[in-house]
C-alpha atoms as an extended CHARMM CRD file, in Angstrom:
* protein
*
       244  EXT
         1         1  MET       CA            -39.5040000000      -24.9790000000       17.9500000000  PROA      1               0.0000000000
         2         2  THR       CA            -39.2710000000      -28.1070000000       15.8330000000  PROA      2               0.0000000000
         3         3  ASN       CA            -42.1170000000      -29.0410000000       13.5120000000  PROA      3               0.0000000000
         4         4  LEU       CA            -42.7410000000      -32.7020000000       14.3660000000  PROA      4               0.0000000000
         5         5  PRO       CA            -45.8370000000      -33.9820000000       12.5150000000  PROA      5               0.0000000000
         6         6  CYS       CA            -47.3510000000      -37.3900000000       13.0980000000  PROA      6               0.0000000000
         7         7  ALA       CA            -47.4550000000      -39.2850000000        9.8080000000  PROA      7               0.0000000000
         8         8  LEU       CA            -48.1070000000      -42.9940000000        9.6880000000  PROA      8               0.0000000000
         9         9  ALA       CA            -47.8100000000      -43.0180000000        5.9100000000  PROA      9               0.0000000000
        10        10  ALA       CA            -44.1880000000      -41.9090000000        6.0180000000  PROA      10              0.0000000000
        11        11  ALA       CA            -43.1150000000      -45.2240000000        7.4780000000  PROA      11              0.0000000000
        12        12  VAL       CA            -44.9140000000      -47.1280000000        4.7350000000  PROA      12              0.0000000000
        13        13  VAL       CA            -43.2810000000      -45.0150000000        2.0250000000  PROA      13              0.0000000000
        14        14  ALA       CA            -39.9040000000      -45.6720000000        3.6230000000  PROA      14              0.0000000000
        15        15  GLY       CA            -40.4780000000      -49.3980000000        3.2630000000  PROA      15              0.0000000000
        16        16  PHE       CA            -40.9700000000      -50.2600000000        6.9390000000  PROA      16              0.0000000000
        17        17  ALA       CA            -43.5460000000      -52.7320000000        8.1600000000  PROA      17              0.0000000000
        18        18  LEU       CA            -45.1650000000      -51.3010000000       11.2550000000  PROA      18              0.0000000000
        19        19  PRO       CA            -46.0490000000      -53.6200000000       14.1570000000  PROA      19              0.0000000000
        20        20  ALA       CA            -49.5000000000      -54.0250000000       15.5910000000  PROA      20              0.0000000000
        21        21  ALA       CA            -49.5580000000      -51.1200000000       18.0040000000  PROA      21              0.0000000000
        22        22  ALA       CA            -51.5510000000      -49.7800000000       20.9040000000  PROA      22              0.0000000000
        23        23  ALA       CA            -51.3630000000      -46.2460000000       19.4940000000  PROA      23              0.0000000000
        24        24  PRO       CA            -50.5960000000      -44.6510000000       16.1120000000  PROA      24              0.0000000000
        25        25  ALA       CA            -46.9820000000      -44.3690000000       15.0360000000  PROA      25              0.0000000000
        26        26  GLN       CA            -45.4150000000      -40.9620000000       15.5950000000  PROA      26              0.0000000000
        27        27  THR       CA            -43.1500000000      -39.7150000000       12.8040000000  PROA      27              0.0000000000
        28        28  PHE       CA            -40.5930000000      -36.9540000000       13.3390000000  PROA      28              0.0000000000
        29        29  GLN       CA            -38.4900000000      -35.2840000000       10.6650000000  PROA      29              0.0000000000
        30        30  THR       CA            -34.7170000000      -35.0050000000       11.1570000000  PROA      30              0.0000000000
        31        31  ASP       CA            -31.7800000000      -33.9150000000        9.0170000000  PROA      31              0.0000000000
        32        32  ALA       CA            -31.1010000000      -37.6110000000        8.3400000000  PROA      32              0.0000000000
        33        33  GLY       CA            -34.6810000000      -38.4410000000        7.3750000000  PROA      33              0.0000000000
        34        34  ALA       CA            -37.8160000000      -39.5340000000        9.1740000000  PROA      34              0.0000000000
        35        35  VAL       CA            -37.8050000000      -41.2700000000       12.5520000000  PROA      35              0.0000000000
        36        36  THR       CA            -40.9340000000      -43.3010000000       13.2680000000  PROA      36              0.0000000000
        37        37  ILE       CA            -41.6750000000      -44.3560000000       16.8480000000  PROA      37              0.0000000000
        38        38  THR       CA            -44.4730000000      -46.8600000000       17.3850000000  PROA      38              0.0000000000
        39        39  PRO       CA            -45.8640000000      -47.5640000000       20.8730000000  PROA      39              0.0000000000
        40        40  ILE       CA            -46.3770000000      -51.2760000000       21.4670000000  PROA      40              0.0000000000
        41        41  TYR       CA            -47.3640000000      -51.5070000000       25.1420000000  PROA      41              0.0000000000
        42        42  HSD       CA            -46.5520000000      -49.7550000000       28.4410000000  PROA      42              0.0000000000
        43        43  ALA       CA            -42.7930000000      -49.0860000000       28.0530000000  PROA      43              0.0000000000
        44        44  THR       CA            -42.2020000000      -51.0960000000       24.8750000000  PROA      44              0.0000000000
        45        45  ALA       CA            -41.7370000000      -49.2750000000       21.5720000000  PROA      45              0.0000000000
        46        46  VAL       CA            -40.0380000000      -49.6880000000       18.2190000000  PROA      46              0.0000000000
        47        47  ILE       CA            -38.0490000000      -46.9730000000       16.4560000000  PROA      47              0.0000000000
        48        48  GLN       CA            -37.4890000000      -47.0860000000       12.7020000000  PROA      48              0.0000000000
        49        49  ALA       CA            -35.1500000000      -44.8230000000       10.7670000000  PROA      49              0.0000000000
        50        50  GLY       CA            -32.6170000000      -45.0920000000        7.9750000000  PROA      50              0.0000000000
        51        51  GLY       CA            -33.2040000000      -48.8200000000        7.5920000000  PROA      51              0.0000000000
        52        52  ASP       CA            -32.5870000000      -49.4890000000       11.2940000000  PROA      52              0.0000000000
        53        53  ARG       CA            -35.1210000000      -51.0520000000       13.6390000000  PROA      53              0.0000000000
        54        54  ILE       CA            -34.6060000000      -50.3930000000       17.3510000000  PROA      54              0.0000000000
        55        55  TYR       CA            -36.6760000000      -51.9560000000       20.1150000000  PROA      55              0.0000000000
        56        56  ILE       CA            -36.9990000000      -50.3220000000       23.5310000000  PROA      56              0.0000000000
        57        57  ASP       CA            -37.7110000000      -52.5760000000       26.5360000000  PROA      57              0.0000000000
        58        58  PRO       CA            -39.2700000000      -55.6590000000       24.9050000000  PROA      58              0.0000000000
        59        59  ALA       CA            -41.2590000000      -57.2960000000       27.7000000000  PROA      59              0.0000000000
        60        60  LYS       CA            -44.5310000000      -59.0630000000       28.3300000000  PROA      60              0.0000000000
        61        61  PRO       CA            -47.4120000000      -58.4740000000       27.9690000000  PROA      61              0.0000000000
        62        62  ALA       CA            -46.3570000000      -56.5180000000       24.8720000000  PROA      62              0.0000000000
        63        63  LYS       CA            -47.4130000000      -58.5540000000       21.8500000000  PROA      63              0.0000000000
        64        64  ILE       CA            -44.2960000000      -59.0830000000       19.7780000000  PROA      64              0.0000000000
        65        65  ASP       CA            -45.3310000000      -62.2650000000       17.9740000000  PROA      65              0.0000000000
        66        66  GLY       CA            -44.5880000000      -61.9110000000       14.2810000000  PROA      66              0.0000000000
        67        67  MET       CA            -42.6100000000      -58.7050000000       14.6290000000  PROA      67              0.0000000000
        68        68  PRO       CA            -39.3710000000      -58.5400000000       12.6270000000  PROA      68              0.0000000000
        69        69  PRO       CA            -36.1290000000      -58.8420000000       14.5920000000  PROA      69              0.0000000000
        70        70  GLY       CA            -34.3510000000      -55.6730000000       15.5950000000  PROA      70              0.0000000000
        71        71  ASP       CA            -30.9600000000      -54.3100000000       14.6600000000  PROA      71              0.0000000000
        72        72  LEU       CA            -30.6110000000      -52.8540000000       18.1570000000  PROA      72              0.0000000000
        73        73  ILE       CA            -32.3780000000      -53.5730000000       21.4400000000  PROA      73              0.0000000000
        74        74  LEU       CA            -32.1930000000      -51.0700000000       24.2910000000  PROA      74              0.0000000000
        75        75  ILE       CA            -33.0630000000      -52.1980000000       27.8190000000  PROA      75              0.0000000000
        76        76  THR       CA            -33.5410000000      -49.7300000000       30.6520000000  PROA      76              0.0000000000
        77        77  ASP       CA            -33.8780000000      -51.9680000000       33.7260000000  PROA      77              0.0000000000
        78        78  VAL       CA            -34.1720000000      -55.4890000000       35.1260000000  PROA      78              0.0000000000
        79        79  HSD       CA            -37.8470000000      -55.2670000000       36.0920000000  PROA      79              0.0000000000
        80        80  GLY       CA            -40.1930000000      -57.5800000000       34.2230000000  PROA      80              0.0000000000
        81        81  ASP       CA            -42.1440000000      -54.7880000000       32.5500000000  PROA      81              0.0000000000
        82        82  HSD       CA            -38.9430000000      -53.5910000000       30.8750000000  PROA      82              0.0000000000
        83        83  MET       CA            -37.1170000000      -56.7890000000       30.0180000000  PROA      83              0.0000000000
        84        84  ASP       CA            -38.0940000000      -60.3340000000       29.1600000000  PROA      84              0.0000000000
        85        85  SER       CA            -35.2220000000      -62.5560000000       28.0730000000  PROA      85              0.0000000000
        86        86  ALA       CA            -37.4800000000      -64.6660000000       25.8430000000  PROA      86              0.0000000000
        87        87  ASP       CA            -38.7560000000      -61.5680000000       24.0600000000  PROA      87              0.0000000000
        88        88  VAL       CA            -35.2200000000      -60.2450000000       23.6630000000  PROA      88              0.0000000000
        89        89  SER       CA            -34.2350000000      -63.5550000000       22.0640000000  PROA      89              0.0000000000
        90        90  ALA       CA            -37.3040000000      -63.5590000000       19.8140000000  PROA      90              0.0000000000
        91        91  LEU       CA            -36.4710000000      -60.0750000000       18.5290000000  PROA      91              0.0000000000
        92        92  SER       CA            -32.7820000000      -60.8260000000       17.9760000000  PROA      92              0.0000000000
        93        93  LYS       CA            -30.9910000000      -62.0530000000       14.8820000000  PROA      93              0.0000000000
        94        94  SER       CA            -27.3700000000      -62.5290000000       13.9270000000  PROA      94              0.0000000000
        95        95  GLY       CA            -25.7530000000      -59.1460000000       14.4250000000  PROA      95              0.0000000000
        96        96  THR       CA            -28.4130000000      -57.6430000000       16.7060000000  PROA      96              0.0000000000
        97        97  ALA       CA            -26.7610000000      -55.3120000000       19.2080000000  PROA      97              0.0000000000
        98        98  ILE       CA            -28.0830000000      -55.1180000000       22.7640000000  PROA      98              0.0000000000
        99        99  ILE       CA            -27.3040000000      -52.1290000000       24.9890000000  PROA      99              0.0000000000
       100       100  ALA       CA            -28.2500000000      -52.2680000000       28.6480000000  PROA      100             0.0000000000
       101       101  PRO       CA            -27.1260000000      -51.3980000000       32.1810000000  PROA      101             0.0000000000
       102       102  ALA       CA            -24.7860000000      -53.8230000000       33.9380000000  PROA      102             0.0000000000
       103       103  ALA       CA            -27.5930000000      -55.3370000000       36.0330000000  PROA      103             0.0000000000
       104       104  VAL       CA            -29.1330000000      -56.7810000000       32.8640000000  PROA      104             0.0000000000
       105       105  GLN       CA            -26.0360000000      -58.7830000000       31.8970000000  PROA      105             0.0000000000
       106       106  LYS       CA            -26.9380000000      -61.5520000000       34.3330000000  PROA      106             0.0000000000
       107       107  THR       CA            -30.1110000000      -62.2530000000       32.3650000000  PROA      107             0.0000000000
       108       108  VAL       CA            -29.3150000000      -61.2350000000       28.7850000000  PROA      108             0.0000000000
       109       109  ALA       CA            -26.1540000000      -62.7700000000       27.4010000000  PROA      109             0.0000000000
       110       110  GLY       CA            -24.1290000000      -60.5840000000       25.0680000000  PROA      110             0.0000000000
       111       111  ALA       CA            -25.5520000000      -57.2820000000       26.2590000000  PROA      111             0.0000000000
       112       112  ARG       CA            -23.1750000000      -54.3630000000       25.8720000000  PROA      112             0.0000000000
       113       113  VAL       CA            -23.0360000000      -52.3840000000       29.0970000000  PROA      113             0.0000000000
       114       114  LEU       CA            -23.6270000000      -48.6470000000       29.0670000000  PROA      114             0.0000000000
       115       115  GLY       CA            -23.4020000000      -46.9840000000       32.4650000000  PROA      115             0.0000000000
       116       116  ASN       CA            -25.0570000000      -43.8080000000       33.6940000000  PROA      116             0.0000000000
       117       117  GLY       CA            -23.5470000000      -40.8020000000       31.9330000000  PROA      117             0.0000000000
       118       118  GLN       CA            -21.8120000000      -42.8530000000       29.2480000000  PROA      118             0.0000000000
       119       119  SER       CA            -22.3770000000      -42.4740000000       25.4990000000  PROA      119             0.0000000000
       120       120  THR       CA            -21.7580000000      -44.6960000000       22.5140000000  PROA      120             0.0000000000
       121       121  MET       CA            -22.2190000000      -44.5280000000       18.7480000000  PROA      121             0.0000000000
       122       122  TRP       CA            -24.2880000000      -47.1330000000       16.9240000000  PROA      122             0.0000000000
       123       123  HSD       CA            -24.6610000000      -46.5790000000       13.1860000000  PROA      123             0.0000000000
       124       124  LYS       CA            -25.8410000000      -42.9470000000       12.8850000000  PROA      124             0.0000000000
       125       125  TRP       CA            -27.1860000000      -42.8630000000       16.4260000000  PROA      125             0.0000000000
       126       126  LYS       CA            -25.4860000000      -41.4030000000       19.4830000000  PROA      126             0.0000000000
       127       127  ILE       CA            -26.8900000000      -43.1140000000       22.5590000000  PROA      127             0.0000000000
       128       128  THR       CA            -26.4180000000      -41.5980000000       26.0100000000  PROA      128             0.0000000000
       129       129  ALA       CA            -27.4330000000      -43.2770000000       29.2660000000  PROA      129             0.0000000000
       130       130  VAL       CA            -29.1970000000      -40.9830000000       31.7430000000  PROA      130             0.0000000000
       131       131  PRO       CA            -29.6110000000      -41.9860000000       35.4090000000  PROA      131             0.0000000000
       132       132  MET       CA            -33.1200000000      -43.1590000000       36.3320000000  PROA      132             0.0000000000
       133       133  TYR       CA            -34.0720000000      -43.5790000000       39.9780000000  PROA      133             0.0000000000
       134       134  ASN       CA            -36.4410000000      -42.7040000000       42.8070000000  PROA      134             0.0000000000
       135       135  ILE       CA            -35.9360000000      -39.6740000000       45.0060000000  PROA      135             0.0000000000
       136       136  THR       CA            -39.1670000000      -39.5500000000       47.0560000000  PROA      136             0.0000000000
       137       137  HSD       CA            -41.3630000000      -42.5760000000       46.2740000000  PROA      137             0.0000000000
       138       138  MET       CA            -39.9910000000      -45.5570000000       48.1840000000  PROA      138             0.0000000000
       139       139  GLN       CA            -40.8760000000      -49.1050000000       49.1690000000  PROA      139             0.0000000000
       140       140  PRO       CA            -42.3810000000      -49.6890000000       52.6430000000  PROA      140             0.0000000000
       141       141  SER       CA            -38.8820000000      -50.6500000000       53.7930000000  PROA      141             0.0000000000
       142       142  GLY       CA            -37.6280000000      -47.2070000000       52.8120000000  PROA      142             0.0000000000
       143       143  ALA       CA            -35.5370000000      -48.5440000000       49.9300000000  PROA      143             0.0000000000
       144       144  PRO       CA            -36.1010000000      -47.0170000000       46.4830000000  PROA      144             0.0000000000
       145       145  TYR       CA            -37.9230000000      -49.0260000000       43.8590000000  PROA      145             0.0000000000
       146       146  HSD       CA            -35.0930000000      -48.0260000000       41.5300000000  PROA      146             0.0000000000
       147       147  GLU       CA            -31.7570000000      -47.1670000000       43.0670000000  PROA      147             0.0000000000
       148       148  LYS       CA            -29.4380000000      -44.7280000000       41.3460000000  PROA      148             0.0000000000
       149       149  GLY       CA            -26.9630000000      -46.4180000000       39.0290000000  PROA      149             0.0000000000
       150       150  ARG       CA            -28.9120000000      -49.6030000000       38.3360000000  PROA      150             0.0000000000
       151       151  GLY       CA            -30.9850000000      -48.5320000000       35.3300000000  PROA      151             0.0000000000
       152       152  ASN       CA            -30.7120000000      -46.2290000000       32.3310000000  PROA      152             0.0000000000
       153       153  GLY       CA            -32.8920000000      -43.7390000000       30.6110000000  PROA      153             0.0000000000
       154       154  TYR       CA            -31.6380000000      -43.1110000000       27.0690000000  PROA      154             0.0000000000
       155       155  ILE       CA            -31.1590000000      -40.0890000000       24.8470000000  PROA      155             0.0000000000
       156       156  LEU       CA            -31.0300000000      -41.1580000000       21.2080000000  PROA      156             0.0000000000
       157       157  ALA       CA            -29.5220000000      -38.4670000000       18.9840000000  PROA      157             0.0000000000
       158       158  TYR       CA            -30.1230000000      -38.8160000000       15.2460000000  PROA      158             0.0000000000
       159       159  GLY       CA            -30.1090000000      -36.2970000000       12.4230000000  PROA      159             0.0000000000
       160       160  GLY       CA            -29.8400000000      -33.3250000000       14.7370000000  PROA      160             0.0000000000
       161       161  LYS       CA            -32.7700000000      -34.3790000000       16.9480000000  PROA      161             0.0000000000
       162       162  ASN       CA            -32.7240000000      -35.8040000000       20.4790000000  PROA      162             0.0000000000
       163       163  PHE       CA            -35.2340000000      -38.4260000000       21.6080000000  PROA      163             0.0000000000
       164       164  TYR       CA            -35.4020000000      -39.1920000000       25.3380000000  PROA      164             0.0000000000
       165       165  PHE       CA            -36.8670000000      -42.3500000000       26.8670000000  PROA      165             0.0000000000
       166       166  ALA       CA            -36.7520000000      -41.6880000000       30.5870000000  PROA      166             0.0000000000
       167       167  GLY       CA            -37.3080000000      -45.2190000000       31.9230000000  PROA      167             0.0000000000
       168       168  ASP       CA            -38.5380000000      -45.7990000000       35.4800000000  PROA      168             0.0000000000
       169       169  THR       CA            -37.6450000000      -42.5590000000       37.1730000000  PROA      169             0.0000000000
       170       170  GLU       CA            -38.7890000000      -39.5240000000       39.0410000000  PROA      170             0.0000000000
       171       171  GLY       CA            -37.8910000000      -35.9630000000       38.0920000000  PROA      171             0.0000000000
       172       172  THR       CA            -34.2550000000      -36.2830000000       39.0950000000  PROA      172             0.0000000000
       173       173  PRO       CA            -31.7110000000      -33.4560000000       38.9540000000  PROA      173             0.0000000000
       174       174  GLU       CA            -30.1830000000      -35.1750000000       35.9160000000  PROA      174             0.0000000000
       175       175  MET       CA            -33.5140000000      -35.1360000000       34.0880000000  PROA      175             0.0000000000
       176       176  ARG       CA            -34.2520000000      -31.5400000000       35.0070000000  PROA      176             0.0000000000
       177       177  ALA       CA            -30.8250000000      -30.4590000000       33.7170000000  PROA      177             0.0000000000
       178       178  LEU       CA            -31.2890000000      -31.9320000000       30.2340000000  PROA      178             0.0000000000
       179       179  LYS       CA            -30.9120000000      -29.5850000000       27.2620000000  PROA      179             0.0000000000
       180       180  LYS       CA            -32.1850000000      -29.5680000000       23.6820000000  PROA      180             0.0000000000
       181       181  ILE       CA            -34.5320000000      -32.5410000000       23.9680000000  PROA      181             0.0000000000
       182       182  ASP       CA            -36.9020000000      -32.6340000000       21.0110000000  PROA      182             0.0000000000
       183       183  VAL       CA            -39.1420000000      -35.5180000000       22.0880000000  PROA      183             0.0000000000
       184       184  ALA       CA            -39.4310000000      -36.8940000000       25.6360000000  PROA      184             0.0000000000
       185       185  PHE       CA            -41.2030000000      -40.0790000000       26.7170000000  PROA      185             0.0000000000
       186       186  ILE       CA            -42.0200000000      -39.6310000000       30.3980000000  PROA      186             0.0000000000
       187       187  PRO       CA            -43.2820000000      -42.2220000000       32.9370000000  PROA      187             0.0000000000
       188       188  MET       CA            -45.9690000000      -41.4710000000       35.4960000000  PROA      188             0.0000000000
       189       189  ASN       CA            -47.3660000000      -44.1830000000       37.7170000000  PROA      189             0.0000000000
       190       190  LEU       CA            -47.2980000000      -44.7390000000       41.4350000000  PROA      190             0.0000000000
       191       191  PRO       CA            -45.6670000000      -45.9590000000       43.4910000000  PROA      191             0.0000000000
       192       192  TYR       CA            -42.8490000000      -46.7260000000       41.0590000000  PROA      192             0.0000000000
       193       193  THR       CA            -42.2010000000      -43.3980000000       39.3240000000  PROA      193             0.0000000000
       194       194  MET       CA            -44.1310000000      -40.1420000000       39.8330000000  PROA      194             0.0000000000
       195       195  THR       CA            -47.5350000000      -38.5300000000       39.5750000000  PROA      195             0.0000000000
       196       196  PRO       CA            -48.6590000000      -36.7280000000       36.4010000000  PROA      196             0.0000000000
       197       197  GLY       CA            -48.2140000000      -33.4240000000       38.2550000000  PROA      197             0.0000000000
       198       198  GLU       CA            -44.6860000000      -34.2900000000       39.3470000000  PROA      198             0.0000000000
       199       199  ALA       CA            -43.8810000000      -35.4000000000       35.8070000000  PROA      199             0.0000000000
       200       200  ALA       CA            -45.1660000000      -32.1110000000       34.3980000000  PROA      200             0.0000000000
       201       201  ASP       CA            -43.0600000000      -30.1380000000       36.8670000000  PROA      201             0.0000000000
       202       202  ALA       CA            -39.9230000000      -32.0140000000       35.7820000000  PROA      202             0.0000000000
       203       203  VAL       CA            -40.7480000000      -31.5990000000       32.0960000000  PROA      203             0.0000000000
       204       204  ARG       CA            -41.1740000000      -27.8460000000       32.5240000000  PROA      204             0.0000000000
       205       205  ALA       CA            -37.6070000000      -27.7330000000       33.8310000000  PROA      205             0.0000000000
       206       206  PHE       CA            -35.9700000000      -29.1780000000       30.6960000000  PROA      206             0.0000000000
       207       207  HSD       CA            -38.6720000000      -28.0740000000       28.2400000000  PROA      207             0.0000000000
       208       208  PRO       CA            -38.6960000000      -30.5820000000       25.3650000000  PROA      208             0.0000000000
       209       209  ASP       CA            -40.5280000000      -29.6230000000       22.1910000000  PROA      209             0.0000000000
       210       210  VAL       CA            -42.8360000000      -32.6400000000       22.5650000000  PROA      210             0.0000000000
       211       211  ALA       CA            -43.7000000000      -34.6380000000       25.7020000000  PROA      211             0.0000000000
       212       212  ILE       CA            -45.4080000000      -38.0290000000       25.5100000000  PROA      212             0.0000000000
       213       213  PRO       CA            -46.5750000000      -39.9380000000       28.6010000000  PROA      213             0.0000000000
       214       214  TYR       CA            -45.7600000000      -43.6450000000       28.6710000000  PROA      214             0.0000000000
       215       215  HSD       CA            -45.5250000000      -46.2420000000       31.4440000000  PROA      215             0.0000000000
       216       216  TYR       CA            -48.6410000000      -44.6640000000       32.9530000000  PROA      216             0.0000000000
       217       217  LYS       CA            -50.9790000000      -47.5920000000       33.7320000000  PROA      217             0.0000000000
       218       218  GLY       CA            -53.7820000000      -46.4570000000       36.0140000000  PROA      218             0.0000000000
       219       219  GLN       CA            -52.9750000000      -42.7360000000       35.8730000000  PROA      219             0.0000000000
       220       220  ASP       CA            -55.0510000000      -39.8640000000       34.5060000000  PROA      220             0.0000000000
       221       221  ILE       CA            -52.6120000000      -38.4810000000       31.9590000000  PROA      221             0.0000000000
       222       222  THR       CA            -54.9090000000      -35.5750000000       31.1330000000  PROA      222             0.0000000000
       223       223  LYS       CA            -53.6210000000      -34.0710000000       34.4010000000  PROA      223             0.0000000000
       224       224  PHE       CA            -50.1240000000      -34.0710000000       32.8590000000  PROA      224             0.0000000000
       225       225  ARG       CA            -51.4080000000      -32.3030000000       29.7550000000  PROA      225             0.0000000000
       226       226  ASP       CA            -53.3970000000      -29.7860000000       31.7630000000  PROA      226             0.0000000000
       227       227  ALA       CA            -50.4340000000      -28.9960000000       34.0210000000  PROA      227             0.0000000000
       228       228  LEU       CA            -48.4000000000      -28.0760000000       30.9370000000  PROA      228             0.0000000000
       229       229  ASN       CA            -51.0000000000      -25.7730000000       29.3990000000  PROA      229             0.0000000000
       230       230  GLY       CA            -49.3450000000      -22.5190000000       28.3890000000  PROA      230             0.0000000000
       231       231  SER       CA            -45.8300000000      -23.9500000000       28.6700000000  PROA      231             0.0000000000
       232       232  GLY       CA            -45.1810000000      -24.0530000000       24.9230000000  PROA      232             0.0000000000
       233       233  ILE       CA            -44.5710000000      -27.8080000000       25.1810000000  PROA      233             0.0000000000
       234       234  GLU       CA            -46.6500000000      -29.9590000000       22.8450000000  PROA      234             0.0000000000
       235       235  VAL       CA            -48.1980000000      -32.8470000000       24.7900000000  PROA      235             0.0000000000
       236       236  ARG       CA            -49.3140000000      -35.9460000000       22.9000000000  PROA      236             0.0000000000
       237       237  LEU       CA            -51.5670000000      -38.3450000000       24.7920000000  PROA      237             0.0000000000
       238       238  LEU       CA            -51.2890000000      -41.8200000000       23.2700000000  PROA      238             0.0000000000
       239       239  ASP       CA            -53.0940000000      -45.0030000000       24.2720000000  PROA      239             0.0000000000
       240       240  TRP       CA            -50.2830000000      -47.4170000000       25.1720000000  PROA      240             0.0000000000
       241       241  TYR       CA            -52.6800000000      -50.0600000000       26.4960000000  PROA      241             0.0000000000
       242       242  GLY       CA            -55.2080000000      -50.5350000000       23.7030000000  PROA      242             0.0000000000
       243       243  GLU       CA            -58.0120000000      -49.4260000000       25.9910000000  PROA      243             0.0000000000
       244       244  ASN       CA            -59.6280000000      -46.7760000000       23.7960000000  PROA      244             0.0000000000
């Protein structure tokens, strides 16, 4: 198992300015140096490593005012809690790369499309798009809240470690088949994704070293932790909403 300590001070030593955050930054050691992941709100986070700053799903009501622009912005889906074009613009500078599914291109000019199952290299990062979609929880019409192929989860590989941001998804076959995930950020809220129990069942299947609930507004995430007791998976419960 990987030793992945939480160390806020490591980011300061590395010269990074951390944003105002809902929860403490999580720092993970890799062969290429420390990776610091700071929750901002709901599904929005910032990753800092090797001089790079990567934003995941900048969207309101995440408070991004005053945050430095990113070198890379990753967008998982078109829904308003994952993408806000004004926030994307505010966090962009000359040379900022944007990677997103094709559905986002209509709203965010200049986004580089990465489709389900595709991978790309950006600096020292290998980024792989994982399908995210509903399999049981549907709209009253019977249509999925997230159809297969529209959005991306992302695996970010850096320094021999794999970080997985699942996006809006249930425990799909693609998720359950993942291998060698060190840190997984897993959604759990109804009706859009899955219950904490369903999330725990999916996580047991691919067995990351560390599992962190996010995108969980209104859910009791202690049920996720309790369902994984004895699994050997470290569960970190973070406050993504500034409520505690």
